[in-house]
C-alpha positions in Angstrom: 99.2 140.5 94.7 101.8 137.9 95.5 104.0 139.1 92.7 104.0 142.7 94.1 105.0 141.4 97.6 107.8 139.4 96.1 109.2 142.4 94.3 108.9 144.5 97.4 110.8 142.0 99.6 113.4 141.5 96.9 114.0 145.3 96.8 114.4 145.4 100.6 116.7 142.4 100.6 119.0 143.9 98.0 119.1 147.2 99.8 120.1 145.7 103.1 122.4 142.8 101.9 125.4 143.6 104.3 123.1 143.9 107.3 121.3 140.7 106.3 124.5 138.7 106.1 125.7 140.1 109.5 122.4 139.1 111.2 122.3 135.7 109.5 125.9 135.0 110.5 125.2 136.0 114.1 122.2 133.7 114.3 124.1 130.7 112.9 127.0 131.3 115.3 124.6 131.5 118.2 122.7 128.4 117.2 125.9 126.3 116.6 127.4 127.5 119.8 124.3 126.5 121.7 124.2 123.0 120.2 127.9 122.5 120.9 127.5 123.6 124.5 124.6 121.2 125.1 126.3 118.3 123.3 129.6 118.8 125.1 127.9 118.9 128.5 126.0 115.7 127.8 129.1 114.0 126.2 131.3 114.9 129.2 128.7 113.5 131.6 128.5 110.3 129.5 132.3 109.9 129.6 132.3 110.6 133.3 129.7 107.9 134.0 131.7 105.5 131.8 134.9 106.1 133.6 133.5 105.5 137.0 132.9 101.7 136.6 136.3 101.4 134.9 138.0 103.0 137.8 136.2 100.6 140.2 137.3 97.6 138.1 140.9 98.9 137.7 141.3 99.6 141.4 139.0 97.4 143.5 138.9 98.4 147.2 139.5 102.1 146.7 137.3 103.9 149.2 134.7 106.5 148.0 136.5 109.8 147.3 139.9 108.1 147.2 142.3 108.5 144.4 142.1 106.0 141.5 145.0 103.6 141.2 145.1 101.8 137.9 146.4 98.3 138.0 149.4 97.5 135.8 151.0 94.2 134.9 153.6 94.7 137.7 150.8 94.9 140.3 149.2 91.5 139.5 150.0 88.8 137.0 146.4 88.4 135.7 143.2 90.1 136.7 142.5 92.7 139.4 141.7 90.7 142.5 145.2 90.6 143.8 145.6 86.8 143.2 149.1 85.9 141.9 148.0 83.9 138.8 151.6 83.4 137.6 153.0 81.7 140.7 149.8 80.1 141.9 149.0 78.5 138.6 147.6 75.0 138.7 147.1 73.1 135.5 145.2 69.8 135.7 145.7 67.3 132.9 143.2 64.4 133.5 144.8 62.4 130.7 142.9 59.9 128.6 144.8 56.6 128.2 146.5 56.0 124.9 146.1 59.5 123.4 149.8 60.4 123.4 149.7 61.6 127.0 152.9 59.9 128.1 154.9 61.6 125.4 153.5 65.0 126.3 154.1 64.5 130.1 157.7 63.4 129.6 158.3 66.7 127.9 156.8 68.5 130.9 159.1 66.6 133.2 162.1 67.6 131.1 161.1 71.3 131.3 159.8 71.7 134.8 163.1 72.6 136.4 164.1 74.9 133.6 160.7 76.7 133.6 160.4 76.6 137.4 157.2 74.7 137.8 156.3 71.3 139.4 155.0 68.2 137.7 153.0 65.9 140.0 151.4 62.5 139.2 147.9 61.7 140.4 148.0 58.0 141.4 144.5 56.7 142.0 144.1 53.5 144.0 143.8 50.3 141.9 144.1 52.4 138.7 140.5 53.6 139.1 139.5 56.6 137.2 137.1 58.0 139.8 137.5 59.1 143.4 135.3 58.5 146.4 133.7 61.6 148.0 136.2 61.8 150.9 139.1 61.4 148.4 137.6 64.1 146.2 137.6 66.5 149.2 141.2 65.6 150.1 142.3 65.9 146.5 140.8 69.4 146.1 142.3 70.6 149.3 145.8 69.2 148.4 145.8 70.8 144.9 144.5 74.2 146.0 146.3 74.6 149.4 149.8 73.1 148.6 151.3 76.4 147.8 154.9 75.1 148.1 154.3 73.1 145.0 153.0 75.9 142.8 153.0 76.6 140.0 152.2 73.0 139.1 151.0 70.6 136.4 149.0 67.7 137.8 148.4 64.7 135.6 146.7 61.4 135.9 144.1 59.0 134.4 141.2 60.6 136.3 137.7 61.7 135.3 136.8 65.3 135.3 136.2 66.8 138.8 134.2 70.0 139.2 136.1 72.1 141.8 133.3 74.7 142.0 131.1 72.5 144.0 133.7 72.6 146.7 133.5 76.4 147.0 136.9 76.9 145.4 137.4 80.5 144.3 140.3 79.9 142.0 139.9 76.6 140.1 142.7 74.8 138.3 143.0 75.1 134.5 142.0 71.9 132.8 143.7 70.6 129.7 143.4 67.3 127.8 144.1 65.5 124.6 141.6 63.3 122.6 142.1 60.8 119.8 140.0 59.0 117.2 138.1 56.4 119.2 138.9 53.4 117.1 142.6 54.3 116.9 142.8 54.8 120.6 141.1 51.4 121.2 143.5 49.6 118.9 146.5 51.2 120.6 145.2 50.3 124.0 144.5 46.7 122.9 148.2 46.2 121.9 149.4 48.1 124.9 147.9 45.6 127.2 149.8 42.9 125.4 153.1 44.5 124.5 153.5 47.5 126.9 155.5 50.5 125.8 159.0 51.9 126.0 158.2 53.9 129.1 158.2 50.9 131.5 159.5 48.1 129.3 160.1 45.6 132.2 156.5 45.8 133.5 154.6 42.7 132.6 151.1 43.7 131.3 148.0 41.7 132.1 147.6 40.5 128.6 151.2 39.7 127.9 151.7 36.6 125.7 148.3 37.0 124.1 149.0 36.8 120.3 145.5 37.4 119.0 145.4 40.3 116.7 142.8 43.0 117.0 141.0 41.8 113.8 140.9 38.3 115.1 139.5 39.6 118.4 136.7 41.3 116.5 135.9 38.2 114.7 135.8 36.2 117.9 133.8 39.0 119.6 136.0 39.1 122.6 135.5 41.8 125.3 138.8 43.5 124.7 137.7 44.8 121.3 134.1 45.4 122.1 132.9 48.6 120.4 131.6 49.8 123.8 135.2 50.3 124.8 135.4 53.3 122.4 133.2 55.1 124.9 136.1 55.6 127.4 137.0 59.1 126.4 133.5 60.4 127.2 133.6 59.8 131.0 136.9 61.6 131.3 135.1 64.8 130.3 131.7 63.9 131.8 132.9 63.4 135.4 132.3 61.1 138.4 128.6 60.5 138.0 127.6 56.9 137.4 125.8 57.7 134.2 129.0 59.0 132.7 130.3 55.4 132.5 127.3 54.0 130.8 128.2 53.5 127.1 125.8 55.3 124.8 124.2 57.4 127.6 122.9 60.5 125.9 123.0 62.6 129.1 126.7 61.6 129.6 127.6 62.7 126.1 125.8 66.1 126.5 127.5 66.6 129.9 130.9 65.8 128.4 130.4 68.3 125.6 129.3 71.0 128.1 132.3 70.4 130.3 134.7 70.4 127.3 133.3 73.8 126.2 132.9 75.5 129.6 135.5 73.9 131.9 138.5 73.1 129.7 141.0 75.8 128.8 142.6 73.8 126.0 141.9 70.3 124.4 144.1 69.0 121.7 143.9 66.1 119.3 146.6 63.4 119.1 146.8 63.6 115.4 147.5 67.3 115.7 149.7 67.2 118.8 152.1 69.9 117.5 149.3 72.4 117.2 148.2 71.7 120.8 151.8 72.3 122.0 152.0 75.5 120.0 148.8 76.9 121.6 149.9 75.8 125.1 153.2 77.5 124.6 151.6 80.8 123.6 148.8 80.8 126.2 150.6 79.3 129.2 154.3 80.0 128.7 155.2 78.9 132.2 154.2 75.4 131.5 154.8 75.7 127.8 157.9 76.5 125.8 157.7 72.9 124.7 158.0 72.9 120.9 161.6 74.0 120.7 162.7 71.2 122.9 160.7 68.4 121.2 
């Protein structure tokens, strides 16, 4: 029975081949056209929905139904909030002692006039590394509101200060340099006794002390105490009292968090040239250092 039906359908198919192909082609065309129409409508709607938020980002403040104005580099220097990042730039270098910071800052002083930015020294009373609460408020206000001295690079031996807790919308950009702890301690040890070439006539508090660092270790004197290697941690940790406790686990974790989340660029003394290269590329206003080194 099945064989007879097969032969019958085969005979009909062969007799109507041109008509069959015409119908089959029309069905395929209709099907493909329908799928294309449905897909294109859905695709266009998806693109339209995707463009809407981009338009809002590109032109903040455009009223509903208004024309979209895309932001270009000539409109703002960076970002789309209308803030002039180029000329309002503030870089804060809370320099760790004896990490090569003086050499780096001297280059900045040489270039500030040429690159049209200001270099200002943060002089903390009695060479302290922390500020009182009133002084913190004054410092934050001076740095953020002194528009005549922008763009600017502020530098000084001061612990990290979180500007966000003072409700500052545009925080300064933090940079710093670190050094191998023991190398930094040895350098600082001899600096207190011999000074440096920056201020050669200044008499240091340990001037005349001829004890070597190795002898200091043997005598277990406080100047070479291993706890002094902790000094770099509080500069990243901040003003909290725990930051200054050598070996404090919370302080170390906080310093790591700040370094990762709050610092734009942190270099290493032993790789100072790489630090300068990155600074030149990322912040050319305060950069362009290497060619003049």
